[in-house]
C-alpha positions as CSV (number, residue, x, y, z in Angstrom):
1,M,-88.9,3.8,15.9
2,T,-92.5,2.0,15.4
3,Q,-95.7,4.5,16.0
4,K,-99.4,3.9,16.2
5,T,-101.5,6.4,13.9
6,I,-105.2,6.5,13.7
7,L,-107.2,7.1,10.7
8,R,-110.8,7.7,10.1
9,S,-113.0,7.0,7.7
10,D,-116.8,7.4,6.9
11,E,-117.0,5.1,4.2
12,L,-116.7,1.9,5.3
13,S,-120.0,0.5,3.5
14,C,-119.4,-3.8,3.7
15,P,-117.8,-5.7,5.6
16,S,-115.6,-6.9,2.8
17,C,-113.6,-3.9,2.2
18,V,-111.9,-4.8,6.2
19,P,-109.0,-7.0,3.9
20,K,-108.5,-5.2,1.4
21,I,-107.6,-2.0,3.1
22,E,-105.4,-4.2,5.5
23,K,-103.7,-5.5,2.8
24,A,-102.9,-2.5,1.4
25,L,-101.4,-0.9,3.9
26,N,-99.4,-3.7,5.2
27,A,-98.3,-3.8,1.5
28,L,-96.6,-0.1,2.8
29,P,-92.5,-0.8,4.0
30,G,-92.4,0.5,7.4
31,V,-95.9,-1.1,8.0
32,A,-95.9,-3.7,11.3
33,K,-99.6,-4.2,11.9
34,A,-102.5,-2.5,9.8
35,E,-106.4,-3.6,11.5
36,V,-109.7,-1.6,10.3
37,R,-112.4,-1.9,13.1
38,F,-115.2,-1.6,10.8
39,N,-118.0,-0.7,13.2
40,T,-116.3,2.8,14.3
41,G,-114.9,3.7,10.4
42,K,-111.5,3.5,12.7
43,I,-108.4,2.4,11.3
44,E,-105.4,1.5,13.3
45,V,-101.9,1.6,11.9
46,E,-98.8,0.4,13.7
47,H,-96.0,2.0,11.2
48,D,-92.2,3.2,10.8
49,P,-92.7,7.2,10.1
50,A,-89.8,7.2,8.2
51,Q,-90.6,4.7,6.2
52,S,-94.5,5.1,5.3
53,S,-95.7,8.5,5.9
54,I,-99.2,9.9,7.3
55,E,-99.8,10.7,3.6
56,A,-98.3,7.2,2.3
57,L,-101.1,5.6,5.1
58,V,-104.0,8.1,3.6
59,E,-103.0,7.6,-0.1
60,A,-103.1,3.4,0.3
61,V,-106.8,3.5,1.4
62,R,-107.1,6.0,-1.2
63,G,-106.0,3.3,-3.3
64,T,-109.0,1.2,-2.6
65,G,-111.8,3.4,-2.8
66,Y,-111.9,4.7,0.8
67,E,-111.2,8.0,2.2
68,A,-109.7,8.2,5.2
69,Q,-108.6,11.6,8.0
70,P,-105.6,11.2,9.9
71,A,-107.6,11.1,14.1
72,A,-106.5,11.8,17.4
73,F,-108.6,9.3,18.9
């Protein structure tokens, strides 16, 4: 079952980081879609939490050199 998780990052300093983060998230198992909104720092991920936890999503973003936190909206 897919759920939508929203992460926020205050560190998105350049538009070129967007595809890098999306690629890292899309490479995770169970991720159906990852969309980074550069102007708001919002990262929307549709994923199967049984295959990729929220912590795994945060780790994937961290692996690209950015910090992200789960957000309610």
